[in-house]
N, C-alpha and C positions, 0 to 999 in steps of 0.2 A: 515525446519519446524519441522521435526521429532526430530532433535537434541534439539530444544527448548522445545518441549513437554517432551522429555525424561529427560532433565535437570530439568525442573520444577517439574516433578513427583518425581525425585530423591530427590530434596530439600525438597519437602513436606513430603516424607517418613522419611527422616533424622530428620526433625523438629518434626514430630509426635512422632517418637520413642524416641527422647531426652526428650520431655515433659512427655510422658507416663511412662518412666522408673523412673522419679522423684517421682512418686506416688507409686512405687513398695515397698512393705515391704519385706525386706531381712531377712534371718536367718544368724547367725554367720558363718555357713559353706559356705554360698553363697559368703561371703566376703573373708573368709580364703582360698577359692579355688584359688583365684587370687588377693592377697592383693595389689599388685602394681597397678592394674587397679582401685582400689577404694581409694588409699592413698590420704588423704586430702579432700575427697569428703564428702558432707553432705548426709546422708542416713537415711531412716526409717528402724528400726531394731526391730524385736520382739524377745522376749525370757524371761527367768526366771532369776531374779536378786538374786545374793548372795551378801549381803552387811553386812559383819561382821568384827570384828577386824582382823580375819585371812584370809579374802578373799574379793575381790571386782570384781565381774564378771557378765557377762550376758551370761547365758548358752542357748543353743538352746531350751531346754525344761526341765521341772521339772523331767521328767523321765530319761533323760540323766544325769542330775546332780545327781539324787538319785543313778543311776547305778554306776557312777564314785565314789561317796562316799562309797557305799557298797564295791566296788572292791578295793579301796585304803585301806580300813580298814581290808579287808580279801583278800590280794592279792594271786592269784594263779600263777602258772608258766607262763601262757599265758598273764598275765596282764602287759600292758605297759601304764603308764599314758600319754605318748605323743600321744597315739592313740586318746585321747579325746580333744587335743588342737584344732582341726578343728571345734569343736562344741562350742567354747567359745571365747569371747573377754573380755579383761580386761577393767574395767571402770577406766579411768585415772584421772578423776576429781571427786573424791568421797567427798571431803570436804564439798561442799554445800548440799550434801544429808545426811550427817552423823546425823544431828539433828533428822531426820525422819527415821533413819535406821531401827528401830524396826517395822515400818509399811511398809517400802519399801522392806526389806529383805523377800525373798521367794514369791515375787509377780511376776506374769506373766504380762509383760508390752510391750508396743510399745514405742520406744524412737526415737527422732530425734537427730542425733549425727554426729560428724566428725570422720571418720575412720582413724586410724593411722596404717600403715603397719608395722612400726617399733616403738615400744613403748619405749624401753629403749635404752640408749646410751651404747656403749662398756664399760664394767666394772661395770655397774649398776645392782643392784639386787632388785627385788620386791617380797618378800615372799608371798604376797597375790595375785600375778598375776596368771592367768590361762593359758596364752599364750603370744607369742611375739607381737601379734596384740592387739590394744586397741581402745576404743571409748572415745570421750569427749562429754558427754551428754549435749544437750542444756537444761540447767536447767530451764530457763523461760518457755520453751515449755513443759517440764516435769511437772512443777507445774500447767500449764494450763490443761494438760491432766488428772492429778491425784491430784486435790486440796485437797481431803480428807486426803491424807497422811500428808499434812502440817497443815490442820485445827486441826487434832487430836493432833499433836505436840504442836500447839499453845494453845489449850485448857488445856494441861497438865502444860505448863510452863509459860503461859501468853505471850504477844507480846514481841518480841526481842527488847531490848532497845539500843543495841550498834549502834553507828553511822556507816553508811557505810555497814551494814550487807546485804549480798545478799538476805537473807531470808526476811528481812523487806520489801524490795522493791517488792519481788515476792509475798509475802503474801498480800500486799495491792492490787496488780493487780488481784490476784486470788479471793480475797474477793469481789472485785468490780464486778466481772463477775458472781459469783455464790452465790445465797442466802444461808444464814446459817440457 
């Protein structure tokens, strides 16, 4: 009888921890501490987005991003850019976000994303990457969380007219949920 109670208690604890960690909001350093454990998993991640022609990353905070920028522009003897890799993940799927980049860049956000422990294959180079790890942002979720980024883009250029555009589908969903 004690074994049955112990087994049921163990199963309950395991199930509870599995569901509660699904709601945890991680920082890039949490994932980069043990990338293999999170590889391929869907996570909630908070940070500061850099989305420019020269970079596409989610930094742990604006302060860390600013510190890195200051130090890379004025390096001292003790500066090692690799020391900042743990605070950053590369955004792998930037194309759907580029149209709203001027609103998304420099924003502190929470994103739902798939974590990739190994972003590039052997021999590949991405000059805009900040680390070897990356995320693929769930763009539909991002638009639901931050519809204003996309409404501003739409008001500047009008609705997207190309067939099959991911922005067209996402905008119509976002517009249906939030009044303008």
